[in-house]
Structures are given as C-alpha cells and as structure tokens.
Phi, psi and omega in degrees: 000131183253120172195158185298140181233135178251127178245137176252129181233136173239139178223131174268120181264143181298147176305134176083349182256012176308303180302317181295318177295318175299316178299312184296323184281330172297315179296319179295313176311312182296315180286330182298335184287351173285341180287131182306135171081003173277118184250347178180156176209140187217134181257136177244113184276155171301152179300134176307137178084351177274162177272354184287137175244025178270118178258153181247144173228124178252127182237142177241138176232153182290331180194180182294322182293324180290320175302309180298320174297322177298319180280355171247003183288163173291327176303311182291321179296322177296321179298315177307312179295323183291316185280345185308314181290347184267343187242161182278324185211179175301161180265158170257140182223129182211146177285151179252143178235104170063232186296347182293350177298328180280340190243141178278159172297142178281184180303335179263014179077016180237165179272158173301164176298146182308323186291327174294314178294325181291315180296316174296325176292319176300318177297340174274311184294309188305308187286335176292316178301313186300302182302313180289322184292321179287322181291314184282343185303318181299329186272322188260357186302335177265358184282165166297143187299325181297324182285319178293320177288329179295317181296313181298315175307314174308310180294318177300309185291330176297309179298323178295317187285326188248348182230295197295312177292319179294328177286320178298314184294325174291308181300319187258016184298333177293328182272319182302316188258008180294153181273142178276126180273154181279144184280000000 
C-alpha cells in the first residue's frame, strides 16, 4: 500500500551532549534526504529550561517500502553508530496517525483515547485561532484572503506545536491518561 507515512522517534541525550547531538542530527538530516522516498525530517527539542533531555524526531516517507528501506540502509546504520556515544539508551520509533503527533505515550505505552485528544486539541486550537485572527487582522485585512489565512495558520500551528499543546498535555495529563474503571 502506498501512502504518506509519519514516524515519531525519541532519543534521550546524555547530559552535556546536546550540542553534539544536534549537530550530528543536522548533518544526518541533510544527508538522509538523498534516500529515496524520504520526504521530511524535523527535530523537536526539549522545552527550554526543563531538565528533560528527550528529543523528538519526526520523519516522513512516501510509503512503507521507502520507510523500511531507509531503516535498513547503511546510512541509517552509520547514524546509529555515530550517535551511540551521545545517547543514553535505544530509541523508540512508532508511526503517527492524526492527532497522536501532539501526544506522548502514556504509562502503559498507549495513547489517550482519540476523543480526549480531539477535545484537548480543540481547547488549544480555538483560542489560538481567535487570538491570532484578531491580532493579525489589522495587518492582514488588505491582503488577499488566501495569504491572510495562510499567515494566521502558520502562527496557529507554530503556537500549537511549540507552546500550547505541550502545555495542555502536561496540565491535563491526569485526565488524558487516567484509566477507565470497569463498571
């Protein structure tokens, strides 16, 4: 089956190795784009000021066969050897489906129910859309509508990815990951 695939990878970096890890991943990102079917790669850094040293890596592939070929390639094997002294443990790798991109795995290794992810995402999207559309309107009201909506969307998505969703998922983690009790 051919369809776009998104993969989430997490790596815990050894203390003090963060700059070396970031430089190594930057070089790996550049070289990995020569691999057929690799469509994108993005690094998610730990929140500034936090003691967390877990980095997220999002990769996109054209299809399953390109993904599978990438992870058995010599280039990926070389990356594993290069980064081994910089990280604490093996990495985790899992496919992303829709809203899961905003949510970490819970204590049992699973994601919250989709209805909870949707509600919390709505709780983040609505105020962002409201604030950015109202704030940017005086600047963008004379622009072509498609450009104004694009700029507002960029601001909303950026705020969600780096500020709002990490904050909301932390605040509401008790609710997202609570166990359902049997009746």
